[in-house]
N, C-alpha and C positions, 0 to 999 in steps of 0.2 A: 516860440521863444524858448531859450535854454533855461532850465531851472537853476537856481543858485547852487545846489549841491553838485549838479552836473558841471557847472562852470568851475567850481572849486576843484573837482576831480580832474577836469581837463587842464586846468592851470598847473596842478601838481604834476600831471603827466608831462606837460610841456616843459616845466622846469627840469624835470629829470631827463628828458630827451635832449633838450638843447644844451644843458650844462651837466653832463654826466660825471664830471670829476667831483671830488669831495667838495662839500660846501666851503666856499671861500668868500672873502669880502668882495662885494660887488655883484655876486651871482643872483642874489635875491632881487637886486635892482634891475638886472638884465631881464629876469623873468617878468618882473612887474611892468617894464616898458613894452614888452612884446606879447604878453599873454593875450590881450584883447585882439591884437592884430592877427595872431595865429588862429584864434577862434573864429574871427570874422572872415579871414581870407583863406585859411588853409586847414580848416577843421576836418576836411575829408582825408587829410594826410596824417592825422594823428592816429596811431602812436609811432609811425615810422619816421625816425629822426632825419634820415636822408631825404625822404619825400617832403618833410616840413621845410628843410633848408632849400631844396630845389624850388618849392612853392614860394617861399619868401623871396628868393632871388628873382623869380618870375614876376612877383607882385611888388617888387622894391618900390616903385613909384607910388604905390598905394599904402605903404607902411606909414605909420605915424612918425613924426619927426624924431622923437626920442628913440623909438625902436630902430628906425633906419640908421641913426647915428651909431648905436651900439652894434647893430648887425654889420654895418660897414667896417667898424673897428675890428670885429672878430674875423670877418672875411679877409681883411688886410693883414692880420697878425700872422706871422710865419707858421705857428702851430694851430691857428684857428681859435686861440683863446684871447681874452681881452688883455690888451697890453697893461703891464703893471703901473704905468704912469697914469692911467685913467682912474685908478682907485682913489 
């Protein structure tokens, strides 16, 4: 089992890797929705952002509904960021 401190560190790393731009409205929500999925499904890919994204794409059907919705939004956005209409 992963210790609480380790989970917090992984979550912070995940947030920084998945959302490297300056902190903006909605990014904390994105990290919140996907943190557990990345730890559960793609922990071996941390801290490599590209590997995490590839893993999440490969594990898409196993993502939680909230994470999958946000992940799909980002993957469908022209620049890979969350569309402003979703804020």
